[in-house]
C-alpha positions in Angstrom: 47.2 55.7 -43.1 47.9 58.2 -45.9 46.6 57.4 -49.3 46.4 58.6 -52.9 43.8 58.5 -55.5 44.7 57.2 -59.0 42.4 57.3 -61.9 42.3 54.5 -64.4 40.5 53.9 -67.7 37.9 51.1 -67.6 40.3 48.9 -69.5 43.2 49.5 -67.1 41.0 48.8 -64.1 39.7 45.7 -65.7 43.3 44.4 -66.2 44.1 45.3 -62.6 41.1 43.5 -61.3 41.8 40.4 -63.4 45.4 40.3 -62.2 44.4 40.8 -58.6 41.9 37.9 -58.9 44.5 35.6 -60.6 47.0 36.3 -57.7 44.3 36.0 -55.0 45.0 39.6 -53.8 42.9 42.6 -53.1 43.2 45.2 -55.8 44.6 47.7 -53.3 47.3 45.2 -52.3 48.2 44.5 -55.9 48.4 48.2 -56.8 50.5 48.9 -53.7 52.9 46.1 -54.5 53.2 47.1 -58.1 53.9 50.7 -57.3 56.4 50.1 -54.5 58.3 47.4 -56.5 58.5 49.7 -59.5 59.9 52.6 -57.4 62.5 50.3 -55.9 63.6 49.0 -59.3 63.7 52.6 -60.8 65.8 53.8 -57.9 68.2 50.8 -58.2 68.5 51.4 -61.9 69.2 55.1 -61.4 71.9 54.3 -58.8 73.5 51.6 -61.0 73.5 53.9 -64.0 75.1 56.7 -62.0 77.8 54.4 -60.7 78.4 52.8 -64.1 78.8 56.3 -65.7 81.3 57.3 -63.0 83.3 54.1 -63.5 83.2 54.6 -67.3 84.6 58.1 -66.8 87.5 56.7 -64.8 88.3 53.8 -67.2 87.6 55.4 -70.6 90.9 57.3 -70.9 92.8 54.1 -70.2 90.7 52.1 -72.7 91.1 54.8 -75.4 94.9 54.8 -74.9 95.1 51.0 -75.0 93.3 50.5 -78.3 93.7 52.2 -81.6 90.6 53.7 -83.0 89.9 50.9 -85.5 90.2 48.3 -82.7 87.6 49.8 -80.4 
């Protein structure tokens, strides 16, 4: 299976070890789960932001027309 090497400070590694121990996981499993979950969240956030920006672009003119500047 392909892998990567990640360097940590002693403090960072100690935190990872403590968290893995608390969760009853191997440190490799914990690191894998943290990385993959973060990637998924970041991609979802990026997708949401892109769609929200697109929707704003469509709705903004109507909003600006519906309310006077002082009421926005």
